[in-house]
N, C-alpha and C positions, 0 to 999 in steps of 0.2 A: 154628583159624580157617582157612577156605579162601576165597581170593579168586580168582574166575574171570573172565577177560576174553575175550569172544568165543569161549568154549569151547575156545580153543587154548592160552591162557596160564593156568596155574594156579599160585598161590602158596599154600603150606601153612605155617602158623605154629602151634606148640603153644599152646593157649589159656593154659596155665600161665605161659608166658613173657610173654604180652600182658596177661593179666588177673591182676595181683598187686598187692601193696601199694606197690611202687616206682612202677609206672605210675599207680596211684591218686594218688600224690603229685604226679606230673607233670601229671595231668589237673586236680588241684585248683589247682596254681599257674597253669596256663594259663587256667582259668576265672576265677581271681582277677584276672588282668590284663584280662579281658573284663568285669569288674564283677559276676560271679556268685560269691557267697560260699558255700562248702560247708565243712563241718567234716571232719576226718579220718575220723570215724566214718561220716558220710554217704557219702563216696567209697568207703570199705571195704565198706560194705553194698552199694553199687551193683556193685562188682566181684564180690562173693560171689554176688549174684543173677544176674549174667551167667554165672558158672561153673555155678550150679545149673540155670539155664535150658538150658544146653548139654547137661547130663546128661539132662534130661527130654525135650528136643526137639532131637535131634541134626541133623535135616534142615531146621531152621527158617532162613529167609533173614533176615539182619539188614538188609541193603540189597540192593535189586534195581532196577537202572536200565537202561532201554531207550532208547537215544538215537535221534534222528531219522535219523542217517546209518547206522544199522544196528548200531552197537556195543552190546554187552550186558555189563553188569558185575553180578556177584553176589557177595555176601559172606555166607558161612555161618559161624555160630559153631561 
């Protein structure tokens, strides 16, 4: 995962560290507090699909934000 802010600041995170079963459990517990119920299997499938999508579309932007004051934030899987 690559996070770019204003093309000057770049953060790189290995997708395997971010998209795994441990973080799927964290996501599931956080969503449960917000009132969204997901099973362990559903969150695991979601994480698997993110990893598979990264393999097929490496340059795909997950999030792309252009602010009014000129800031640009891009998150690539």
